[in-house]
N, C-alpha and C positions, 0 to 999 in steps of 0.2 A: 831715344828720348827726345821729346819736342822741347821748344822753349817754354810752353805752358801746358799744364794738365788742367782739363776742365773739371771743376768741382761741382758746379751746378749750371743752370741755364745762364746765370749772370756772374759767376765767380770762377776765378782761375788761380792756380798755384804756379808760381815760377819755378823752373828747375834750375840746376846748377849752371846751365848755359846762359842764364839771364844776368848773372852777377856783373857788376859794373867796373869801369876802368878807374874812375876817381875814387871809388870806395867799393870793395868787393862785398860788403855787407848790404849794399843797396842794389837795386835793379838798374842795369843799363837801360836807358830810355828807348833804345831802338826796338827791341821786341814788343814792349807795350804799344809803341806806335803801330806796329803791324797788327796787334790784337785789336786796337780800336778801328782800324781800317776794315778788318774782317767783320767786326760787330756792325759797322755801318752797312756793309754789303749784305749781311744776314738780315738785318732789319728791312732793308730795301726789298729783298726777295720775298720776305714774309708779307709785305704790304702790297706789292705790285709785281707784274710779270713782264715788264717791258725792258728790264735790264739797263736802267739809266747808268751812264758811265761816270766814274769819279774823275773830275777835271781838276780839283784842287783839294789838297789835304793841308790844313793849317792847324798846327799843334802849338799849344801854350803849355810850358812845363811849370807847374805851380809849386812843385816841391819834390823832394826825394821820396822814393818808394822803397820800403824794406823788402827783403827777400821773404815775402809772406803773401798770403792770399789777397787778391785784389778783386774789386767789384766793378762791373761795367754797366752803365746806363746809356740808352740812346733815345733821342727825341727828335722829331721833325720841327725845325724852327720856321721854315718857310716852305709849305707844301706847294706843289704845282704839277701841272700835267707834263711839262717838258723840262722844268728846272726845279730843283729842290735844294734847300740848305738843311743839312742834318748835323746835329751835335751829339758827340759821344764823350762821356766822362768816365775816367778810370780813377778809382779811389781806394783808400785803405783806411779802415777804422773810422769811417764817416768823414774822412778828409779827402777832397779831390786832389790828385797829384798830376793829372794830365788831362787836358781838354782838347778835343778835335772838333773843328768845324769843317765840314766837307761840302763842296758844291758838286751836285750831280746834274748832268745834262743828258738830254735825249740823244739817241744815236740816229744819224741820217747819213746818206751817201754823199761824201764830199771828196771821193777819190779823184775826181776831175781836177781839183785845185790843190790836192795834197802836196806839200813841199816843206822844206825847212832850210834855213840859212845857218843853222848850228853846225859847227864843224865836227866831223867824226873823229874818233880816237883810234889808235892802233888796236888790233885784236889782242886778246889776252895772251895768246901764245907768242906774241912779239915783245912781251914785257917780262922782266925777270921776276921770279918769285920774291915775295916780301912777307916778313913775319911781323905784324904789328904787336905781337905779344912781347917783342923785345922792348917796346916802349910802354905798353899798357897791360896791366894785369886784368884778371876777371874772366869769367866763363864766356861772356858774349864775344869778346875779342878772340879768345881761343877757338871759338866755333867757326870763325870766318877764314876762308882761304882767299888769299889776295895775291895779285900781281901788280907791280907798280913801276911806272916810269916817272921819276921825280926830276924835274929840271933844277929845282932849288927848294929849300924849305919855304912852304907856302904856295907852291905851284907844282901840281902833279896830275897825271892821268893814271887811273888804276881800275882794276876789275875786282869785284868782291862777289863771292858766292858762299853758300853754306848748305851742308847736307842736313842740318837740323831743321825739321819742319816747325812751323809756328804752333800747330796743334796736331793731335792725332785725329784729324778730321779734314775733309777737303777744304782748301782755302784757295781763293782766286789769285791771279798773278799780281794784282795791285797790292793786296795784303802781304803776299810773299816778298814783293819788292820793298814795301814800306818797312818791313822788319829789318832791313839793311840800311836804309837811308841815313840814319843818324851817325853811322860810322864815319861819315865824311869829315866831321869836326876834328878828328884826330889823326887823319891819314897823311897829312903833309904839314905838320905843325911848324910854325915859325920859331917856336921856342920849345924847350923840353918841359914836360909837366912839373919838373922839379924847379924850374926857373919861374914859370908863369902858370897860374890857373886860368883857364879860359872855357869854363862850361857854357854851353849854349842855353838860352832861355826859351827858345822856340825852334820850330822847323816848319817851313812852308814849301810844299811841293806843288808845282803846276805841271800838269800832264796833258799834252795835246794828243796822245794816243795811249792805248794800253800797252804795258810791257808784254813781251811774248813768253816770258818765263826764263829761268836760268840765271846766269850771272848778270849783275848790274855794273855798268861802267860809269865812272865819274871823271869829269874834267874839272878840277878844283883849283880855285884861287882863294887865298886867305889874306884878309886885310886887317890891320890893327890901327885904331885911331889913337889920338894923343891924350884922351881923357877917360879911359876905362872901358871902351867898347871895341868889339871886333866883329868881323863878318866872314863866314865861310860860304862861298858861292860855288855851286857845282852845276854843270850841265850833265844830265844823267842819260845813260844809253842802255840799250840791250844789244843783242848780237846783230840786229838789223839796222841800228843807227840811233841817233838822238831821239828822245821821247819827252823831254821836259827839263825842268830845273829844280834844284833844292837850295834853299837859303836858310842859314842859321845865324842869329845874332848872338854874340858872346858877351858875357861880363868878364873883363880882363883884369886880373889881380896879380901884381908882382908878389912873389914869395918873400 
C-alpha cells in the first residue's frame, strides 16, 4: 500500500501510512511534500524533454490536512529555457494546505569542479536502530525505518528509509526523498511533545545534486529562540555523501 492512491489526474487519497504525529486524524506533511515534488516533475516532463533538475524545494504549510482526498494544481511562475520557477498547490475542499515553489535548472557537465565541504556522516550500519514511534504516533512515523546516533537532544545524525512507495506508479528519486524530508523536525527533539509543541511552518530543501535513491541521511541541529520560534537545520545525505540541506522554522509553544 502506497502513501497515496491516485483517484484522478489531479486528486489523491491518503492511506493509513500518511496519518500524522501531532494528530493522527490529520496528514503528516511529509508524504504530501513528496507528492507535490512528483507533480512538479510530471508537469515538467509533460511540457519539455530536457529534464531540468530540481535545485530547490520551498514549501509553505498553510494549514492542516484531514485524512481525505486532496487536489493538486501546478503552474509555471517563471518560464525559461534553462531556469524555471514552478508552483504546486495541494488543497482540500477548496482550501490550500500546502504550497511548493520549486526552482528548476538545466543540466550541464560540471564534474571538473564538483566538490563539497559538507561533512559526511557514518553509514547506517554503524548507528543503532531507533524507533521514533516511541515518541510519535501515526502511520507515517510507523512507516519509517531509522538508525540514529544522538549526541544530545537537539543534535543527531540518522538515516531514514521506507518501503512504502509514494504512489503505485513510477516516481523519481527527488520525490521519493522529499517524502521523508519533514521527519527531521521530530528526530532529535530538545523537548518532548508533551512539554512543548513545535510544529514547523515551512520546509526548504536546497539540492546541489540528485539523490541516488534509497535511505536518506540527516545531520541535524535544533535551535530554540527566546520568543516563540525554533529552527531545525539538517544537512542531507545519500549513500554517496552530502547532497544538500533542509531547514524548517518552528512555532514553539509551551504546553
